[in-house]
C-alpha positions in Angstrom: 7.3 -7.1 1.9 7.1 -10.7 2.9 10.9 -10.8 3.8 12.6 -10.4 6.9 16.2 -9.9 8.4 17.6 -8.3 5.2 19.5 -5.2 4.5 18.0 -3.3 1.5 18.2 0.2 0.0 16.3 2.9 1.7 15.5 6.4 0.6 16.8 9.3 2.8 14.2 11.3 4.3 15.7 14.4 2.4 15.9 18.0 3.1 12.1 18.5 3.4 12.4 21.1 6.2 14.7 23.5 4.3 13.9 22.9 0.6 12.7 25.8 -1.4 9.0 26.6 -1.8 8.1 28.1 -5.3 5.8 30.6 -3.7 4.0 31.3 -0.6 1.0 29.0 0.1 -2.0 29.9 -2.0 -0.3 32.5 -4.1 -0.6 30.5 -7.4 3.1 30.6 -8.1 3.3 26.9 -9.0 0.5 27.6 -11.6 2.7 30.2 -13.2 5.6 28.0 -13.1 3.9 25.6 -15.3 2.8 28.3 -17.6 6.2 29.8 -18.0 7.9 26.5 -18.5 5.2 25.4 -21.1 5.8 28.6 -23.0 9.6 28.4 -22.8 9.7 24.9 -24.1 6.6 25.1 -26.4 4.8 22.3 -24.7 1.1 22.6 -24.5 0.2 23.6 -20.7 -2.3 20.9 -20.4 0.1 18.4 -21.3 2.7 19.5 -19.0 0.1 19.7 -16.1 -1.3 16.3 -17.1 2.2 14.7 -16.9 3.0 16.2 -13.6 -0.2 15.2 -12.2 0.4 11.6 -13.0 3.8 11.8 -11.4 3.1 13.6 -8.2 -0.3 15.2 -8.2 1.7 18.4 -8.4 3.3 18.0 -5.0 6.8 19.0 -4.4 7.4 16.8 -1.3 9.8 19.4 0.1 12.4 18.4 -2.3 12.6 14.9 -0.9 12.9 11.9 -3.3 10.2 9.4 -4.2 10.6 5.6 -3.7 12.5 5.6 -7.1 14.6 8.6 -6.5 12.2 11.0 -8.3 12.3 14.7 -7.2 9.7 17.4 -7.4 6.4 17.9 -9.4 7.9 16.4 -12.5 9.4 13.4 -10.7 12.8 13.9 -12.3 14.9 10.9 -11.1 18.3 10.8 -9.7 18.2 7.4 -8.0 22.0 7.2 -7.6 21.9 10.2 -5.2 18.7 9.3 -3.4 19.5 5.7 -2.5 21.5 4.8 0.6 21.9 1.7 2.6 19.6 1.2 5.7 18.0 -1.7 7.6 15.0 -3.3 6.5 11.9 -1.9 8.3 11.2 -5.0 10.2 13.9 -7.3 11.1 11.4 -9.5 12.8 12.0 -13.2 11.4 8.4 -13.3 10.5 7.5 -16.6 8.6 5.8 -15.2 5.6 4.1 -18.6 5.0 2.6 -18.6 8.4 1.7 -22.3 8.8 3.3 -24.5 11.5 2.7 -27.7 9.5 6.2 -27.2 8.2 9.5 -25.4 9.1 9.4 -21.6 9.1 10.7 -19.8 5.9 11.8 -16.4 6.7 13.9 -15.9 3.6 16.7 -14.8 5.8 19.1 -17.4 4.2 18.5 -16.0 0.6 21.4 -14.1 -0.8 20.4 -10.5 -1.6 21.1 -9.9 -5.3 23.3 -6.9 -6.2 21.4 -4.3 -8.3 22.9 -3.8 -11.8 23.5 -0.3 -13.4 20.5 2.0 -13.0 18.2 1.9 -16.0 17.6 5.3 -17.9 14.0 5.8 -16.2 16.0 6.3 -12.9 18.4 9.0 -14.3 16.2 11.7 -16.0 17.4 14.5 -13.8 20.7 14.2 -15.2 19.2 14.7 -18.7 17.2 17.6 -17.6 20.2 19.3 -16.4 21.9 18.9 -19.8 18.8 20.4 -21.5 18.2 23.3 -19.3 21.7 24.1 -17.9 20.2 24.1 -14.5 22.2 22.6 -11.6 21.2 19.2 -10.2 20.4 20.7 -6.8 18.1 23.3 -8.1 16.3 20.5 -10.2 15.8 18.4 -7.1 14.9 21.1 -4.5 13.3 24.1 -6.5 9.9 23.3 -7.8 10.1 26.0 -10.5 13.3 24.6 -11.8 12.0 21.1 -11.6 8.9 22.1 -13.8 11.3 23.6 -16.2 13.4 20.4 -16.3 10.3 18.3 -16.9 9.1 20.6 -19.7 12.5 20.3 -21.5 12.4 16.5 -21.3 8.8 16.4 -22.7 9.8 18.8 -25.5 13.0 16.7 -26.1 10.7 13.4 -26.4 8.6 15.2 -29.0 11.6 16.1 -31.1 13.1 12.5 -30.8 10.0 11.3 -32.4 10.3 13.8 -35.3 7.2 15.6 -34.4 6.6 19.4 -34.3 6.3 21.4 -31.1 2.5 21.6 -31.9 0.1 23.8 -29.8 -2.5 20.9 -30.2 -2.2 18.6 -27.1 -3.6 15.7 -29.2 -0.2 15.7 -31.1 1.9 15.0 -27.9 0.7 11.3 -27.2 4.0 9.6 -28.2 6.1 12.2 -26.3 4.2 11.6 -23.0 4.5 7.9 -23.5 8.3 8.3 -24.1 8.5 10.6 -21.0 7.2 7.8 -18.8 10.6 6.1 -18.9 9.0 2.8 -19.6 11.0 0.3 -21.6 7.9 -1.4 -23.0 5.1 -0.2 -25.4 2.4 -1.5 -23.3 3.6 0.4 -20.1 4.4 3.6 -22.0 0.9 3.8 -23.7 -0.9 3.0 -20.5 0.9 5.8 -18.9 0.1 8.1 -21.7 -3.7 7.0 -21.6 -3.8 7.8 -18.1 -2.1 11.4 -18.7 -4.8 12.0 -21.4 -7.5 10.8 -19.0 -6.4 13.5 -16.5 -6.4 16.1 -19.3 -9.9 15.3 -20.5 -11.4 15.1 -17.1 -9.5 18.2 -15.6 -8.3 18.4 -12.0 -8.0 21.1 -9.3 -6.1 20.7 -6.2 -4.2 22.2 -3.3 -0.8 20.8 -3.1 1.4 19.8 -0.1 2.8 23.2 0.0 -0.4 25.0 -0.1 -0.3 25.8 -3.9 -3.7 26.0 -5.7 -3.3 24.4 -9.3 -5.8 23.7 -11.7 -6.2 21.9 -15.1 -9.3 22.7 -17.1 -10.9 19.6 -18.6 -10.9 19.0 -22.2 -13.5 16.3 -22.6 -13.5 16.2 -26.5 -9.8 15.8 -26.9 -8.8 12.7 -28.8 -4.9 12.0 -28.7 -3.1 10.9 -32.0 -1.9 7.2 -31.2 -1.0 6.6 -34.7 2.8 6.8 -34.3 3.0 4.4 -31.2 5.4 2.1 -33.2 7.8 5.0 -33.5 8.6 4.7 -29.8 11.1 2.0 -30.5 10.3 0.1 -27.1 10.2 -3.6 -26.6 7.1 -5.6 -26.7 6.0 -7.4 -23.6 3.1 -9.9 -23.9 1.0 -10.5 -20.9 1.4 -14.2 -21.3 -0.1 -16.1 -18.4 -0.6 -12.9 -16.4 -4.1 -12.3 -15.1 -4.6 -8.6 -15.3 -7.2 -6.1 -16.3 -6.9 -4.7 -20.0 -6.4 -1.2 -18.6 -2.9 -1.8 -17.1 0.3 -3.0 -18.6 1.2 -6.4 -17.1 3.8 -9.1 -17.8 4.3 -12.6 -16.6 7.5 -13.1 -14.6 7.1 -16.4 -12.8 8.1 -17.3 -9.3 9.7 -20.8 -9.1 7.9 -23.9 -7.9 10.9 -26.1 -7.2 11.7 -29.0 -4.9 15.0 -28.8 -3.0 15.1 -32.2 -1.4 14.6 -33.3 2.4 11.0 -32.2 1.9 11.7 -28.6 1.2 10.5 -26.5 -1.7 9.6 -23.1 -2.7 8.5 -20.6 -3.2 4.7 -21.0 -3.1 1.9 -23.7 -2.9 -0.3 -25.1 -5.4 -3.8 -24.2 -4.3 -6.6 -24.8 -6.9 -8.4 -21.6 -5.8 -11.1 -20.6 -5.7 -12.5 -24.0 -6.4 -11.1 -25.6 -3.1 -11.4 -22.4 -1.1 -12.4 -18.8 -1.7 -10.3 -15.6 -2.2 -11.5 -13.2 0.4 -8.8 -10.6 0.9 -6.2 -8.4 -1.0 -3.2 -7.6 0.9 -1.2 -4.4 0.2 2.6 -4.5 0.8 5.5 -2.3 0.2 8.7 -4.0 -1.2 11.3 -2.5 0.9 13.6 -2.9 -2.1 14.0 -1.4 -5.6 12.1 -2.9 -8.6 15.3 -4.7 -10.0 16.0 -6.2 -6.5 12.3 -7.3 -6.0 12.1 -9.1 -9.3 15.3 -11.0 -8.4 14.1 -12.0 -4.9 10.8 -13.3 -6.2 12.5 -15.5 -8.8 14.7 -17.0 -6.0 13.1 -20.6 -5.2 14.6 -20.3 -1.6 12.8 -16.9 -1.1 9.1 -16.2 -0.7 6.6 -15.0 -3.0 3.5 -12.8 -3.7 1.1 -12.5 -6.7 1.9 -9.2 -8.2 4.7 -6.5 -8.0 4.0 -2.9 -9.0 6.8 -0.4 -10.2 6.5 3.1 -8.7 7.9 5.1 -11.7 5.2 4.2 -14.2 2.9 1.7 -12.5 4.1 -1.3 -14.5 2.7 -4.7 -13.1 4.5 -8.0 -13.0 2.6 -11.1 -12.0 4.5 -14.0 -10.4 2.2 -16.5 -9.0 -1.2 -17.6 -10.6 -4.2 -16.6 -8.7 -5.2 -20.3 -8.2 -2.0 -20.8 -6.2 -1.1 -19.8 -2.8 1.8 -17.2 -2.4 3.9 -16.9 0.8 3.5 -13.2 1.8 1.3 -12.3 4.6 2.7 -14.2 7.7 -0.5 -15.9 8.4 -1.4 -19.2 6.6 -5.1 -18.6 6.9 -5.0 -15.2 5.3 -2.3 -16.5 2.7 -4.6 -19.3 1.6 -7.5 -16.9 1.1 -5.7 -13.8 -0.3 -3.9 -12.1 -3.3 -0.7 -10.2 -2.3 0.3 -7.0 -4.0 3.9 -5.7 -3.5 4.4 -1.9 -4.2 7.9 -0.7 -4.9 8.4 1.5 -1.8 10.0 1.9 1.6 7.9 2.4 4.9 10.4 4.2 7.0 11.1 7.1 4.6 8.3 9.3 4.9 8.9 11.5 2.0 9.8 8.5 -0.2 6.5 9.0 -1.9 4.5 6.9 -4.3 3.5 8.1 -7.8 0.0 8.6 -9.0 0.8 6.2 -11.7 1.4 3.3 -9.3 -1.6 4.3 -7.2 -3.7 4.3 -10.3 -2.7 0.9 -11.8 -2.9 -0.7 -8.4 -6.5 0.6 -7.9 -7.3 -0.9 -11.3 -5.9 -4.2 -10.4 -7.7 -4.3 -7.2 -10.9 -3.5 -8.8 -10.3 -6.3 -11.3 -9.6 -8.8 -8.6 -12.5 -7.7 -6.5 -15.0 -8.1 -9.4 -13.5 -11.4 -10.3 -13.8 -13.0 -6.8 -16.7 -11.1 -5.4 -14.3 -9.3 -2.7 -16.0 -6.2 -1.1 -14.1 -2.9 -1.5 -13.6 -2.1 2.1 -10.9 -2.2 4.8 -12.1 -5.5 6.1 -11.2 -7.2 3.0 -8.5 -4.7 1.4 -5.8 -5.1 4.1 -2.3 -3.8 4.7 0.2 -6.2 5.5 0.3 -4.3 8.9 -3.5 -5.2 9.4 -2.9 -9.1 9.2 -3.0 -10.7 12.6 -0.4 -13.0 14.1 -1.7 -16.5 13.7 -0.7 -17.4 17.3 0.6 -15.3 20.3 4.2 -16.5 19.5 4.0 -14.5 16.1 2.5 -11.3 17.1 5.7 -9.4 17.8 7.3 -10.7 14.4 4.4 -9.5 12.0 5.4 -6.9 9.4 4.2 -3.2 9.5 4.0 -2.3 5.9 2.9 -0.4 4.0 2.8 1.8 7.3 1.2 5.1 8.3 2.2 7.0 5.1 0.3 5.0 2.6 -2.6 7.2 1.4 -5.5 4.9 1.9 -8.1 7.6 1.4 -6.7 8.5 -2.0 -6.5 4.8 -2.8 -10.1 4.1 -2.1 -11.3 7.2 -4.1 -9.5 5.6 -7.0 -11.3 2.5 -6.1 -14.5 4.4 -6.4 -15.3 3.8 -2.7 -14.5 7.0 -0.9 -14.9 7.1 3.0 -17.8 9.1 3.4 -20.3 9.7 6.4 -23.1 7.2 6.4 -24.7 8.2 9.8 -25.5 11.1 12.0 -23.4 12.7 14.9 -24.3 10.3 17.6 -23.7 7.1 15.6 -22.2 4.1 17.4 -19.6 3.5 14.8 -16.8 5.6 13.2 -14.7 5.2 10.1 -11.2 6.6 10.6 -10.5 9.3 8.0 -8.0 12.1 8.8 -7.2 14.7 6.0 -4.0 13.2 4.9 -2.0 16.3 3.9 -2.8 18.2 7.1 -2.7 15.3 9.5 0.9 15.0 10.5 1.3 13.2 14.0 4.9 12.7 15.2 6.5 9.3 14.3 10.0 8.2 15.3 12.7 5.8 14.1 12.5 6.5 10.4 16.3 7.0 10.1 17.6 6.2 13.6 15.8 4.8 16.6 14.0 7.4 18.8 14.7 10.4 16.5 11.7 12.3 14.9 10.7 11.4 11.3 10.3 14.2 9.0 6.8 15.8 9.3 4.7 14.2 6.7 1.0 13.6 6.0 -0.4 10.4 7.4 -3.7 8.3 7.3 -3.2 7.0 10.8 -4.5 8.5 14.1 -2.8 7.8 17.5 -4.8 6.2 20.5 -4.5 7.3 24.1 -5.7 6.0 27.3 -7.6 9.2 28.0 -9.0 12.3 26.2 -5.8 14.2 26.3 -2.8 14.4 24.0 -0.5 14.0 27.1 -2.3 10.8 28.1 -0.2 7.5 27.7 -0.8 5.5 24.5 -3.0 2.4 24.8 -1.2 -0.9 25.4 -0.9 -3.8 23.1 -0.1 -6.9 25.4 0.6 -9.0 22.3 3.5 -6.7 21.3 4.6 -6.1 24.9 3.6 -8.8 27.3 5.2 -6.9 30.1 2.5 -4.3 29.8 4.6 -1.4 28.5 3.1 1.6 26.8 3.0 1.7 23.0 5.3 4.2 21.4 5.4 6.6 18.6 7.7 4.4 16.6 7.0 4.3 12.9 6.7 0.5 13.0 4.7 0.2 16.3 1.2 -0.6 15.4 0.0 -0.9 19.1 -1.8 2.4 19.4 -2.8 3.2 15.9 -5.9 3.2 13.7 -5.8 3.6 10.0 -7.8 5.3 7.4 -11.0 3.3 6.3 -10.9 1.1 9.5 -14.3 1.1 11.4 -14.6 0.9 15.2 -17.5 1.0 17.7 -17.6 4.1 19.7 -17.2 3.9 23.4 -17.5 7.4 24.4 -17.4 10.9 23.0 -16.1 13.9 25.1 -15.6 17.3 23.5 -13.0 17.0 20.7 -12.2 13.4 21.5 -13.7 10.1 20.6 -13.0 6.8 22.3 -13.4 3.5 20.5 -13.1 -0.1 21.7 -9.7 -1.3 20.6 -7.7 -4.4 21.8 -10.0 -4.9 24.7 -9.8 -1.4 26.1 -11.1 2.2 25.7 -8.9 4.1 23.3 -9.3 7.7 22.6 -8.3 9.8 19.6 -8.4 13.7 18.9 -11.5 14.2 16.6 -12.2 17.9 16.5 -15.2 19.2 14.6 -13.1 21.8 12.6 -10.5 19.0 11.4 -12.2 15.7 12.0 -10.1 12.6 12.0 -13.1 10.3 11.6 -16.5 10.2 9.9 -19.8 8.6 11.4 -21.0 5.4 10.1 -23.4 2.5 10.5 -22.6 -1.1 10.9 -23.3 -4.3 12.7 -21.5 -4.9 16.0 -20.5 -7.8 18.1 -20.4 -8.2 21.8 -19.9 -11.2 24.1 -23.0 -13.6 24.4 -25.2 -13.0 27.4 -23.6 -14.3 30.6 -20.1 -14.2 29.3 -17.6 -12.0 31.0 -15.2 -12.4 28.0 -14.5 -14.4 24.9 -11.3 -15.4 23.2 -9.9 -13.7 20.1 -8.2 -15.6 17.4 -5.7 -14.7 14.6 -7.1 -17.5 12.3 -10.4 -19.0 11.9 -9.5 -22.7 12.0 -12.0 -25.6 12.2 -12.9 -27.5 15.5 -11.1 -30.8 16.1 -14.0 -32.9 15.1 -13.8 -31.5 11.5 -10.6 -33.5 11.0 -12.1 -36.8 11.9 -11.6 -39.6 9.1 -8.7 -37.6 7.5 -5.0 -38.0 7.8 -4.6 -34.2 8.4 -3.3 -33.4 11.9 -5.6 -31.4 14.0 -4.5 -27.6 14.1 -4.6 -25.9 17.5 -7.2 -23.1 17.7 -4.7 -21.1 19.8 -6.5 -18.0 21.0 -4.4 -14.8 21.1 -3.6 -13.2 24.4 -6.5 -10.4 24.1 -10.0 -10.8 25.4 -13.4 -9.3 24.1 -14.9 -8.3 27.3 -18.5 -7.9 28.3 -19.9 -4.4 27.4 -17.4 -3.9 24.7 -18.4 -3.8 20.9 -16.5 -4.4 17.8 -17.5 -3.9 14.1 -18.6 -7.1 12.6 -17.1 -8.4 9.3 -17.6 -11.6 7.2 -19.1 -14.7 8.8 -17.1 -17.7 7.6 -16.8 -21.4 8.6 -13.7 -22.5 10.1 -11.3 -23.6 7.5 -7.7 -24.9 7.1 -5.9 -25.7 3.8 -3.3 -28.5 4.4 -0.5 -28.2 2.0 2.9 -29.0 3.5 4.3 -31.0 0.5 5.5 -30.4 -2.9 3.3 -33.1 -4.3 -0.2 -31.9 -4.2 -2.1 -35.2 -4.0 -2.3 -35.0 -0.2 -3.5 -31.4 0.0 -6.9 -31.0 1.5 -9.2 -28.2 2.7 -10.8 -29.0 6.1 -14.0 -27.1 6.9 -15.8 -27.3 10.2 -19.2 -26.5 11.5 -18.0 -23.9 14.0 -18.5 -20.4 12.3 -16.4 -17.2 13.0 -16.8 -13.6 12.5 -13.9 -11.2 11.4 -13.8 -8.1 13.6 -11.7 -4.9 13.5 -10.1 -5.7 17.0 -7.0 -3.4 17.0 -4.8 -2.0 14.2 -5.0 -5.7 12.8 -8.2 -7.7 12.3 -9.0 -10.8 14.3 -11.7 -13.5 14.6 -14.2 -14.7 17.3 -16.4 -17.5 17.2 -19.9 -17.0 16.3 -21.1 -19.1 19.2 -19.2 -16.7 21.6 -20.9 -13.5 20.6 -24.2 -11.8 19.8 -25.0 -9.3 17.0 -26.1 -5.8 17.6 -27.1 -2.8 15.4 -25.2 0.4 15.8 
């Protein structure tokens, strides 16, 4: 999230190491659990499997709660038990606006709103217990009991609508919509549409506990949508929201207000993309509950982002028009050229998992935005907040680290229709990072308490060493640690981490290890043939121009001083970062762009201007975060 120095609710890592498994891996026990629960509560098996897939992709997460306090394959919610107080993941003082033309805005002075009573969608486990007679503890941590509880809730929803417990899956559309827990018709029906898309297409998957579960496709199935009015939910109009028709979206505006003394909040009028293009989409997690998130973004003294996405059902709220500039990324150059998406979630609780419903609506929103603005669907343009560079050296240590190593980029890009696949042979000069998420479980520390191991969990990030050995020290990040200390295994330490979808130039290959160029050094990661953590790729590379021993690296692509001539706009310092791109090293090339600065330090927009220079820049994947180099400082190579 774009905030800092707050104390917000965090989900406990939960009892993942000791929770019951429904059966030994591969035995098909979970498949039988679905069949038995469907028979007991007279719910068509395909409906039960489809609902569970949209909630959890059939994963049990070892009995640990989701970001909204949901447990097990059916995501039965007990948020009052799951939520506890813990520090925000990055008490860094980051200025989300990221522009030194006006005082920093950290959001730290904003009062944290108190969450009101929990809505019904966050208390479904209590109702499941009443319907089944099963204890709460079993419903949380036993997958078989959890599936029974979910089946009872679906059947109860069908009865609530006055519908028979039919054997025809087409008759259960309204019950599925009610099961979502959404409080408006648009979100409930979008959720039901997704469930029926899953049922029609079919799915087969090995879950996080090694269970083989399958749902045969039913492509001819047409659900009965005629009784949608019987749901009794509120109607929410999209209003001014800019969203695809395939998602449920509402307009909850962030305030644009003047306080006096030149201060205002919580975003800037931008006139995009007429004055400047939109080149990036930035993925965040909220580090707060949905209700708290909405209160924060409506606080004029806080910060802002364009969209919030709710985990339980994928509902979307838009807060800032796409033409305006939200304060979310901590780098004004990125802010002025990006759209910020906040996903309800918590970085440092590894098993606080995201629902399939939110991943799917987020992917639809990103595809819509990418098509609208011509944004390529790759990791050079779809960034995590943790991939945004500090604009200058002083900002590097304060940059945020969400959505972190537990965001499933591989699954996200499959939903975007752009899976990370090999595009070159075994001796290619470029690799795309892509570990197998569930099986790849590197050690992280500091999720609950500093220095303590996080619960084992799948991750989309690989760890980088100074040599081809797991015992070799981790590579250094002199921006994060100017004293030269080694990077750590901390969950918020991005100094020695490469993330799924990011592309790097290969420096060397040795046995099961691959070295890439990273932050001006050779960085090794374990990449065995039997369980590869990267795929080979092609791409254009950049290296210092002939005769240059090194070239500077920048956190923003600002224009040269001459570009400001004849304007009243103060010249912005280019301010190279402490890193160097050294002769002989290569980095994957991204967009070529002219230097650009959007001057907007006042509430009144009459003096706002876009300054463009003649000096061009290239974006590069330099470390875990992207960076920029001047085109005149480098030459282009093919891999």
